[in-house]
N, C-alpha and C positions, 0 to 999 in steps of 0.2 A: 504494500500500500504506500502510495507516494502522496505527499502533501505539498501543496503549492506554498512557496514562501515569497514574500515581497522582495523584489530585486531593487537594487540601487541603480537609478538611471545612469549614474556616472560609470558603472561597472561595465556596461556593454559598449562603451565608447561613444555614446550619444550624449549630448548636453541635455540638461533638464528642460522640459517643455516650458516655453515662454507664452504668456498671454498673447492673443491676437493683436491687441493694442498695447501701447506703452503705458497707458494710465489704467489704474484699477477701478473697480466699480465705485468705491468710496470717493475717489477723486472726481469721477464722472457725475455722481450724485451731488457733490458739493458745488461743482460748477453749474449744474443745471438749477439747483436751488438758488444760487446767487443770481442767475439770469432771471429766474421766476420772480424773485423779490424786486429786482430792478424793473421788470415789466409791470408788476402790480403797482409799484410806487409811481411809475410813469403814467399809468392809467388814472390813478388818484390825482396826481398833479394836474393832468390835462383837464379832468372834470372840474377840479377846483378853479382852474384858470377860466374855464368857460362860464362858471357860475359867477365869478367875480366880474366878468365882462357883462353878464346879463343883468346884474343887480341894479345898475343905474337906470335901465330901461323899464323897470317895474314901477317906478314912482316912489315918492317919499314915504307914503303911508304903508306901502307893502312890506310885509315881513316874509323873507325867504327862509325856509328851514329845510333841514334834511328830513327825509321820510324813511323811517326804519324799514328795512327789508329783511325777511327771513329766508335763508337759503333752502332750496328744495333738493331733490335727489340730483346728485352730480354737480351741485353748486357749492362754492366756498365763500364764506363771509370774509370780505377784505376790509370793510369799514362799517360803521353803524348803518350807513345807507347804501352800501355797495356789496354786490355779490359778483363773483367770478364764475362764469358758466363753463361747461366742459369744452366748448368750442374756443375758449380763450377770450371771449368778449366780456368786459366788465360792465355791469349795469348799475346806475346810481339813481336813487329816487329823491325827489324834491317836492315841496309844497309851497305855494305862495298864498298867504292870507292877506287879502286886500282891505279888510275892515276888522282889525284885531279886537276892537271893543264891542263888536256886534256878534250876533250868532254867526257861525262859520260861513265865510264867503271865500272859500279856498279853491284853487285849482292845483292839480297834481300832474307831474310829468316825470319822464325818465330820460336819462342820457346814457347812451352806450358808447364805450370807448375801447379802442383796440389798436393793434398795430399789424399791418400786413408786411411780411418780410419781403424786402426788395430782391429783385433778380441780382445775379452776380454783377458787382460793380455799381449797383444802384442803391440809394439809401432806402431804409425802411420807411413806410408811409403810415404815420399815425392818423387816426380819424376819430371824429365825434359824431354820433348819430342821434337822431330824434325822429320818432314816427316813421320808420322804414327809410328815412333819408340819411345818407352818410356824407359827411363833409371832410375832405382831406385836409390834414394839418401837417404838411411836410416840414415846416419850420417849427413845429410844436405849438402852434397857435399864436405865433408872434405876428405883429403888424396887423394887417387887415384880414388875415386868414379867418378870424372868428366871425367876420361880418355876415357871410351867407348863413351860417348856423344860427346866429342871434336873430336875424330877420325871420328865419324859418320858425324858431321857437316862439318868438313874439306873435307872429301870425297865427300859429296853432293855438296859443293861449287865448288870443282874441276870439277865434272861432269857437272855442270852448265856452268862453264867457257869453258870447252871443246866444249860443244854444241854451245855456243855463238861465239866461235872463231875457226872455222874449219881450219885445216892446210893441208888437202888434200881432194880429192874427194872420196866419198865412192864408192867402186867398184860395188856394186850391183846396184847403180843408174847410174853411169857414164860409165861403160864399153861398153854398147851397144848404146851409144849416146842418152840415154833416157833423156827427158826433165823433170824437176821437175813438179809436179802436177799443181802448180799455175802459171807457166810461159809458155806462148805460143810462139812458134817460128814463126816469121813473114817472109813471102816470100817477096823478093824484088818486088817492083812494077815495072812492065815492062814499064809503061808509064812515070815513073819518069825520069827526065833528069840525065844523067850520069855525074859524076864529071870529070872535065878536068884533064888530066895528065900533070904534069909539065915536060918540056923537059930539 
């Protein structure tokens, strides 16, 4: 009966096996984790820069606040109002209260921030998105780069305010005395007692 014994790789004239790459897994992890931290910090910085640029356009009485978000499956919390999705896009929530002393008159919105890796020899492209629209920030939001984004966000918030606070009846719904879909007109009950008229 023979038993196998471990052999010393140096004994058969071959050098010990070397990993396929020069760096070990620990070094790879450390570098990837560093790049991840820098990416998340860049997303937060760009979102903060966009909000600072938006603030003056909201008016003196408006209060801009962060809106807390809770991560779902596959998402990671990166700030009180920010989550990082599996696809690498960071989403940040905000609310604007236009009448702080009154009952709530607030609108809420989200900004998405990410970076698309550039082709060889080309710089990476940072962007900020709102409502399915993405705005390129190749210089990190410097100069006039924020203008198209800010105009889009302000326009979207105006539309939301108009929808929340109508000032007239829409002709297509009101002209023929049509009732809204979710409101039913009630007929007066013939058996109900009539209110007395004061003389």
